[in-house]
N, CA, C and O atoms as CSV, one atom per row, in Angstrom:
chain,resi,resn,atom,element,x,y,z
A,1,UNK,N,N,98.839,93.569,125.045
A,1,UNK,CA,C,99.105,95.117,125.136
A,1,UNK,C,C,99.729,95.162,126.269
A,1,UNK,O,O,99.545,94.434,127.245
A,2,UNK,N,N,100.706,96.289,126.105
A,2,UNK,CA,C,101.855,96.606,127.058
A,2,UNK,C,C,101.247,96.932,128.322
A,2,UNK,O,O,100.152,97.484,128.215
A,3,UNK,N,N,101.676,96.734,129.504
A,3,UNK,CA,C,101.240,97.149,130.953
A,3,UNK,C,C,100.956,98.708,131.043
A,3,UNK,O,O,99.928,99.211,131.497
A,4,UNK,N,N,102.050,99.375,130.531
A,4,UNK,CA,C,102.178,100.615,130.618
A,4,UNK,C,C,101.266,101.700,129.621
A,4,UNK,O,O,101.472,102.914,129.609
A,5,UNK,N,N,100.369,101.101,128.909
A,5,UNK,CA,C,99.553,101.708,128.097
A,5,UNK,C,C,98.074,101.696,128.590
A,5,UNK,O,O,97.490,100.762,129.139
A,6,UNK,N,N,97.593,102.933,128.278
A,6,UNK,CA,C,96.036,103.115,128.977
A,6,UNK,C,C,95.342,103.857,127.755
A,6,UNK,O,O,95.934,104.612,126.983
A,7,UNK,N,N,94.064,103.543,127.702
A,7,UNK,CA,C,92.974,104.033,126.665
A,7,UNK,C,C,92.476,105.223,127.169
A,7,UNK,O,O,91.870,105.358,128.232
A,8,UNK,N,N,92.820,106.266,126.185
A,8,UNK,CA,C,92.332,107.771,126.465
A,8,UNK,C,C,91.363,108.279,125.670
A,8,UNK,O,O,90.887,109.369,125.986
A,9,UNK,N,N,90.901,107.621,124.534
A,9,UNK,CA,C,90.071,107.768,123.653
A,9,UNK,C,C,89.458,106.835,123.052
A,9,UNK,O,O,90.230,105.887,122.911
A,10,UNK,N,N,88.154,106.569,122.501
A,10,UNK,CA,C,87.645,105.566,121.632
A,10,UNK,C,C,86.565,106.277,120.740
A,10,UNK,O,O,86.009,107.329,121.056
A,11,UNK,N,N,86.357,105.620,119.670
A,11,UNK,CA,C,84.968,106.021,118.926
A,11,UNK,C,C,84.835,104.763,117.874
A,11,UNK,O,O,85.720,103.907,117.868
A,12,UNK,N,N,83.886,104.684,117.125
A,12,UNK,CA,C,83.243,103.940,116.176
A,12,UNK,C,C,83.615,104.599,114.852
A,12,UNK,O,O,83.448,104.014,113.782
A,13,UNK,N,N,84.088,105.744,114.936
A,13,UNK,CA,C,84.265,106.468,113.573
A,13,UNK,C,C,85.678,106.629,113.510
A,13,UNK,O,O,86.243,107.219,114.431
A,14,UNK,N,N,86.409,106.124,112.417
A,14,UNK,CA,C,87.761,105.979,112.095
A,14,UNK,C,C,88.377,107.725,112.245
A,14,UNK,O,O,89.362,108.056,112.906
A,15,UNK,N,N,87.636,108.494,111.572
A,15,UNK,CA,C,88.265,109.962,111.370
A,15,UNK,C,C,88.266,110.718,112.760
A,15,UNK,O,O,89.073,111.622,112.979
A,16,UNK,N,N,87.295,110.296,113.720
A,16,UNK,CA,C,87.331,111.016,115.064
A,16,UNK,C,C,88.684,110.559,115.495
A,16,UNK,O,O,89.559,111.415,115.625
A,17,UNK,N,N,88.977,109.212,115.748
A,17,UNK,CA,C,90.205,108.444,116.384
A,17,UNK,C,C,91.407,109.311,115.568
A,17,UNK,O,O,92.224,109.914,116.264
A,18,UNK,N,N,91.514,109.374,114.158
A,18,UNK,CA,C,92.466,110.003,113.585
A,18,UNK,C,C,92.778,111.566,113.922
A,18,UNK,O,O,93.953,111.930,113.982
A,19,UNK,N,N,91.783,112.425,114.126
A,19,UNK,CA,C,91.832,113.717,114.566
A,19,UNK,C,C,92.531,113.637,116.012
A,19,UNK,O,O,93.541,114.303,116.239
A,20,UNK,N,N,91.884,112.691,117.106
A,20,UNK,CA,C,92.505,112.933,118.393
A,20,UNK,C,C,94.113,112.416,118.124
A,20,UNK,O,O,95.014,113.064,118.657
A,21,UNK,N,N,94.400,111.379,117.385
A,21,UNK,CA,C,95.780,110.983,117.371
A,21,UNK,C,C,96.684,112.038,116.802
A,21,UNK,O,O,97.808,112.181,117.283
A,22,UNK,N,N,96.196,112.906,115.647
A,22,UNK,CA,C,96.798,114.011,115.243
A,22,UNK,C,C,96.855,115.159,116.394
A,22,UNK,O,O,97.785,115.965,116.385
A,23,UNK,N,N,96.123,115.198,117.109
A,23,UNK,CA,C,96.240,116.160,118.170
A,23,UNK,C,C,97.032,115.871,119.130
A,23,UNK,O,O,97.573,116.809,119.715
A,24,UNK,N,N,97.290,114.589,119.515
A,24,UNK,CA,C,98.398,113.961,120.476
A,24,UNK,C,C,99.737,114.383,119.682
A,24,UNK,O,O,100.586,115.109,120.199
A,25,UNK,N,N,99.839,113.894,118.470
A,25,UNK,CA,C,101.224,113.957,117.708
A,25,UNK,C,C,101.641,115.359,117.670
A,25,UNK,O,O,102.828,115.683,117.685
A,26,UNK,N,N,100.686,116.181,117.622
A,26,UNK,CA,C,101.051,117.771,117.436
A,26,UNK,C,C,101.778,118.311,119.075
A,26,UNK,O,O,102.618,119.192,119.256
A,27,UNK,N,N,101.143,117.481,120.031
A,27,UNK,CA,C,101.833,117.843,121.270
A,27,UNK,C,C,103.120,117.165,121.836
A,27,UNK,O,O,103.677,117.432,122.901
A,28,UNK,N,N,103.513,116.145,120.820
A,28,UNK,CA,C,104.558,115.327,120.989
A,28,UNK,C,C,104.145,114.118,122.153
A,28,UNK,O,O,104.923,113.825,123.061
A,29,UNK,N,N,102.936,113.532,121.996
A,29,UNK,CA,C,102.553,112.657,122.639
A,29,UNK,C,C,102.361,111.224,121.960
A,29,UNK,O,O,101.390,111.007,121.235
A,30,UNK,N,N,103.251,110.338,122.206
A,30,UNK,CA,C,103.013,109.066,121.114
A,30,UNK,C,C,102.068,108.370,121.457
A,30,UNK,O,O,101.930,108.098,122.650
A,31,UNK,N,N,101.180,107.904,120.503
A,31,UNK,CA,C,100.057,107.176,120.821
A,31,UNK,C,C,99.535,106.084,119.773
A,31,UNK,O,O,99.692,106.301,118.572
A,32,UNK,N,N,98.891,104.867,120.237
A,32,UNK,CA,C,98.508,103.726,119.310
A,32,UNK,C,C,97.281,103.608,119.212
A,32,UNK,O,O,96.597,103.976,120.167
A,33,UNK,N,N,96.701,103.110,118.134
A,33,UNK,CA,C,95.477,102.616,117.772
A,33,UNK,C,C,95.136,101.065,117.808
A,33,UNK,O,O,95.895,100.225,117.326
A,34,UNK,N,N,94.120,100.807,118.326
A,34,UNK,CA,C,93.667,99.378,118.335
A,34,UNK,C,C,92.189,99.293,117.701
A,34,UNK,O,O,91.195,99.528,118.389
A,35,UNK,N,N,92.107,98.902,116.190
A,35,UNK,CA,C,90.828,98.706,115.859
A,35,UNK,C,C,90.330,97.538,115.997
A,35,UNK,O,O,90.834,96.495,115.580
A,36,UNK,N,N,89.101,97.681,116.713
A,36,UNK,CA,C,88.521,96.435,117.100
A,36,UNK,C,C,87.108,96.363,116.238
A,36,UNK,O,O,86.176,95.677,116.657
A,37,UNK,N,N,87.015,97.076,115.072
A,37,UNK,CA,C,85.690,96.703,114.095
A,37,UNK,C,C,85.677,95.297,113.847
A,37,UNK,O,O,86.760,94.711,113.830
A,38,UNK,N,N,84.630,94.672,113.653
A,38,UNK,CA,C,84.391,93.426,113.213
A,38,UNK,C,C,84.673,93.389,111.771
A,38,UNK,O,O,84.275,94.320,111.071
A,39,UNK,N,N,85.200,92.588,111.353
A,39,UNK,CA,C,85.802,92.220,110.022
A,39,UNK,C,C,84.567,91.778,109.067
A,39,UNK,O,O,84.638,91.971,107.853
A,40,UNK,N,N,83.726,91.332,109.511
A,40,UNK,CA,C,82.449,90.659,108.650
A,40,UNK,C,C,81.540,92.057,108.675
A,40,UNK,O,O,81.008,92.441,107.634
A,41,UNK,N,N,81.412,92.691,109.747
A,41,UNK,CA,C,80.207,93.720,109.891
A,41,UNK,C,C,80.964,95.041,110.616
A,41,UNK,O,O,80.925,95.260,111.827
A,42,UNK,N,N,81.620,95.828,109.679
A,42,UNK,CA,C,82.577,97.056,110.233
A,42,UNK,C,C,81.777,97.956,111.072
A,42,UNK,O,O,82.431,98.668,111.834
A,43,UNK,N,N,80.529,98.074,111.095
A,43,UNK,CA,C,79.943,99.064,111.779
A,43,UNK,C,C,79.875,98.537,113.425
A,43,UNK,O,O,79.427,99.243,114.328
A,44,UNK,N,N,80.382,97.239,113.601
A,44,UNK,CA,C,80.121,97.000,114.854
A,44,UNK,C,C,81.641,96.971,115.579
A,44,UNK,O,O,82.543,96.343,115.024
A,45,UNK,N,N,81.852,97.598,116.695
A,45,UNK,CA,C,83.225,97.680,117.352
A,45,UNK,C,C,83.553,99.141,117.328
A,45,UNK,O,O,82.869,99.957,116.711
A,46,UNK,N,N,84.488,99.406,117.933
A,46,UNK,CA,C,85.230,100.610,118.189
A,46,UNK,C,C,86.684,100.491,117.727
A,46,UNK,O,O,87.294,99.448,117.492
A,47,UNK,N,N,87.168,101.864,117.633
A,47,UNK,CA,C,88.877,102.172,117.577
A,47,UNK,C,C,89.225,102.660,118.807
A,47,UNK,O,O,88.612,103.620,119.275
A,48,UNK,N,N,90.190,102.093,119.443
A,48,UNK,CA,C,90.603,102.591,120.750
A,48,UNK,C,C,92.122,103.179,120.690
A,48,UNK,O,O,93.019,102.569,120.107
A,49,UNK,N,N,92.318,104.404,121.341
A,49,UNK,CA,C,93.434,105.101,121.360
A,49,UNK,C,C,94.334,105.129,122.539
A,49,UNK,O,O,93.872,105.673,123.542
A,50,UNK,N,N,95.490,104.661,122.601
A,50,UNK,CA,C,96.332,104.418,123.893
A,50,UNK,C,C,97.394,105.414,123.986
A,50,UNK,O,O,97.746,105.926,122.923
A,51,UNK,N,N,97.975,105.788,125.076
A,51,UNK,CA,C,99.190,106.328,125.295
A,51,UNK,C,C,99.848,105.481,126.412
A,51,UNK,O,O,99.366,104.493,126.965
A,52,UNK,N,N,100.886,105.988,126.602
A,52,UNK,CA,C,102.003,105.561,127.601
A,52,UNK,C,C,101.281,106.167,128.978
A,52,UNK,O,O,100.911,107.342,128.981
A,53,UNK,N,N,101.090,105.290,130.182
A,53,UNK,CA,C,100.702,105.876,131.166
A,53,UNK,C,C,100.872,107.001,131.758
A,53,UNK,O,O,100.016,107.594,132.415
A,54,UNK,N,N,102.294,107.442,131.497
A,54,UNK,CA,C,102.964,108.709,131.954
A,54,UNK,C,C,102.570,109.918,131.312
A,54,UNK,O,O,102.779,111.020,131.820
A,55,UNK,N,N,101.898,109.719,130.001
A,55,UNK,CA,C,101.257,110.809,129.326
A,55,UNK,C,C,99.669,110.685,129.314
A,55,UNK,O,O,98.982,111.260,128.470
A,56,UNK,N,N,99.220,109.996,130.182
A,56,UNK,CA,C,97.789,109.980,130.277
A,56,UNK,C,C,97.038,111.309,130.691
A,56,UNK,O,O,96.076,111.716,130.040
A,57,UNK,N,N,97.468,111.889,131.674
A,57,UNK,CA,C,96.786,113.061,132.354
A,57,UNK,C,C,97.024,114.159,131.193
A,57,UNK,O,O,96.067,114.884,130.922
A,58,UNK,N,N,98.137,114.314,130.548
A,58,UNK,CA,C,98.246,115.365,129.430
A,58,UNK,C,C,97.340,114.948,128.284
A,58,UNK,O,O,96.547,115.809,127.901
A,59,UNK,N,N,97.328,113.859,127.720
A,59,UNK,CA,C,96.594,113.256,126.802
A,59,UNK,C,C,94.962,113.516,127.086
A,59,UNK,O,O,94.220,114.010,126.236
A,60,UNK,N,N,94.653,113.221,128.032
A,60,UNK,CA,C,93.199,113.477,128.565
A,60,UNK,C,C,92.749,114.940,128.645
A,60,UNK,O,O,91.583,115.313,128.508
A,61,UNK,N,N,93.707,115.651,128.862
A,61,UNK,CA,C,93.662,117.076,128.852
A,61,UNK,C,C,93.313,117.668,127.643
A,61,UNK,O,O,92.344,118.426,127.594
A,62,UNK,N,N,94.126,117.361,126.457
A,62,UNK,CA,C,94.205,117.770,125.249
A,62,UNK,C,C,92.860,117.115,124.593
A,62,UNK,O,O,92.240,117.847,123.822
A,63,UNK,N,N,92.447,116.043,124.787
A,63,UNK,CA,C,91.345,115.321,124.123
A,63,UNK,C,C,89.929,115.619,124.919
A,63,UNK,O,O,88.839,115.236,124.493
A,64,UNK,N,N,90.108,116.327,126.083
A,64,UNK,CA,C,88.922,116.772,126.577
A,64,UNK,C,C,87.845,117.389,125.545
A,64,UNK,O,O,86.667,117.031,125.542
A,65,UNK,N,N,88.237,118.098,124.904
A,65,UNK,CA,C,87.081,118.877,123.931
A,65,UNK,C,C,86.493,118.038,122.831
A,65,UNK,O,O,85.429,118.323,122.282
A,66,UNK,N,N,87.271,116.931,122.514
A,66,UNK,CA,C,86.665,116.233,121.481
A,66,UNK,C,C,85.518,115.128,122.217
A,66,UNK,O,O,84.614,114.603,121.566
A,67,UNK,N,N,85.704,114.935,123.424
A,67,UNK,CA,C,84.662,114.298,124.196
A,67,UNK,C,C,83.422,115.193,124.316
A,67,UNK,O,O,82.323,114.658,124.464
A,68,UNK,N,N,83.504,116.115,124.277
A,68,UNK,CA,C,82.106,117.043,124.658
A,68,UNK,C,C,81.375,117.075,123.272
A,68,UNK,O,O,80.303,117.669,123.153
């Protein structure tokens, strides 16, 4: 993983991560997902959403509502 990427959101539900990614896209913040679900037992593991470190503060503000 790149040094300048930081995690701003994670969930075990794909649809929640997709909503978060779309919110960031709408605000012109590039994001990347990393699916860490187990390939044998897909209910184990999470999907993480990363942004560039320079966008971290803005991304966290945007995603704050999803975390509540």
